[in-house]
N, C-alpha and C positions, 0 to 999 in steps of 0.2 A: 563452388557453390556460393551463393550470395548470403552474406551475413549483414543483417540490418538491425541496428540498435537505435531506438527512438527516444530522444528527449526533445525533438523539434517542436512539438506542440507547446512545450513549456515556455518557449521564447515569446509566445503570444500573451503570456500572463503579465498583468500590470502589478507592480509591487507597491504596497502602501505601508509606510512605517507605522508601527503601533505605538511608538513613543517609548520613553523611558528605557531605551536600549532593547526593547522587545523584538521578537521576530516579526517579519512582515506577514501580512495576510496576502496570499496569492490569489489573483483573479481580478477581473475588471468590475469595479463596484457600480451599482446603479443607485441613483438617489431616490429615496423614499421618505416623504415628509421632511425633506431637507437633510436627511442623514444617509451616509453611504451604507449600502447593503452588499455584502460580498457573496460570491457563489459558495454554496454548501454542497457537501456530498449528498447525492440524491438518495432517497429511500431505497433500501435493498433488503432482500430476504433470501439467504442461501443456506445450505446444509454443510455443517462442519464434519470433521473426521470422526466425531462421536455420534453422528446422525441427528444432531440438534440444530434447530433453526437459529441462524445468526443474522441479526438485523442491526440497524442503527442503534436500537435500544440496548443492544448487548454492550455498547460502549458508553452508556450513560455515565457522565461524570468521570470520564477517562480521556486521556490522549492515546492515540494509537498510531502505529506505523503500518502502512499497507504496501503490498507489491502484487505483481501478476506474474505467474510462472506456469509451467507444466512439467510433469514429472519425467516425461521421456525426452525433455529438451536436452540436446547434446552439446549445447554451447554455454550460454551465460547463466542458466538457472541454477546449476549446482554452485557456481561462484556466488551468486546472489544469496542463496540460502545460507551458505557458510558465513558470509559477511553479516547477514541479519542475525544469525545465531549469536555472534559476538555481542551485538547490541542487546539482544534478549538476555544474555547472561548477566549483563550489567544491571538490568532492571527486573530480574526475575522475582525479586522479593517485594517489588513496589506495585501495589494493587492499582495504582493510578495509571499504569502504562500497560497497553496490550498490543498485540500484533495480529495481522490478518494477511494471509496469502491466498489469492484467488487463482484457481486453476482456469486456464483458458481452453483446456482440453477435457471437458467433463465426460466425454464418451469413454475415454480410457482411464481418467483419474476418478475412479469410483470412491465411494466412502471407505470401503475396506483398504483400498490402496493408499488413500490419504492417511488413514489411521496407521498403517504400517510404516509409512514414510515419516510421520511425526514421531512415532515411537523409536525408530532407528536414529532419528536426529536427537532424541532425548528431550523432546518438548511435549507439552500437553495443553489441551483446552481447559479452561477458557483463556489462559494467558496467551496462547498462540493458536489461532484458528486457521486451519487449512480448509477452504470452503469450495464447494462445487454447486452447480445449478445450471440453469439454461444458458447455453453458450452465448447466444445473442445478448442476453441480459448482462452477462459478465463483461463481454466486449464493449457493450454500450456504456456500462458504468466506467470502464477504463478510459474510454475516449471522451465521454461527455462530462464526467465528474472529476476524474483524476488527470485528464489531459495527457494520457499515455496511449500510444497506438497499440492496437491489439486486433489482429485479423489473420485469417487463413492465407497462406502463401505456399503454393506447391513447390516453389523454387528455394524456399528457406529450409535450413536444417530442422528436421522434425515437422515440417509442414505448417508451422505457425510462426508469426512474428509478433513481438510485443516489446514494449518499452522496458528498459532495464533500470528503472528508477525506484527508489524508496520514497514514500511520501509520508510526511508527518502531519497528522490531523489533530486539531485541538478539540476540546470538549463541546465546541459550538459547531463542529463539522466543517470548519474552514481548513484549507490547506495552508500550512505554515512553513513548509520547506520541502524541497525536492533534492534528491541526492543520487549521484552516480554510484550505483552499487558495485561497479568494477574498480573503483578507486579507494584504496584503504583510507586515505585522508578524508574522503567523503563520509565514510562510515564513522570515523572519529568525530567529524562535524555533526553528524546525526546524533550521536551519543551526547555531545555537549548541548545541542539544541533542545533535546528532550529535557534536559536539566533546566535550561532557560525557560522553556514553556511551562514546566511544572511550577517554577517560581512565580510565573505570571498568573497562572490560572488557579493555583491552590494556596 
């Protein structure tokens, strides 16, 4: 069976240094009134494991880490979630940092199922939101805002394909880092980069 892990879209991103040793802003800037404007995460509105609406406003004045998973995934998703839990544990007491995992399989990943999954993992909202919603909206957000592939594929394990990246988002809704969730060194880099970003923005 074919296993496809996507980071390919990220190679298209243009990096721009923020100066002072800061993290880059990812994405190709457009010039507006002589100033560069970078892509931002699009508006969204999903439902979390507690049945609450989660939108961009839920992360006001926070940085957050995002990924895309599905609970019946037989390959990379359990590895991703265990890796992200380690990052979560390091920032559990810091209200400036949150986490969001989007299911790309909303038909099966209902609110009660997401709730049970989060409880089994030992995490809770609003610190870590597991969100569901319209599948097309979630997949479009993955591809257009986070530059990660997400689509149905009958030949893939579990019938769905998605990128295996963690994405670090700043309080201005800009992507500041992308990390291979399957590499422990990348998880360590994410943990360190969150600290750098907090120094920059707070």
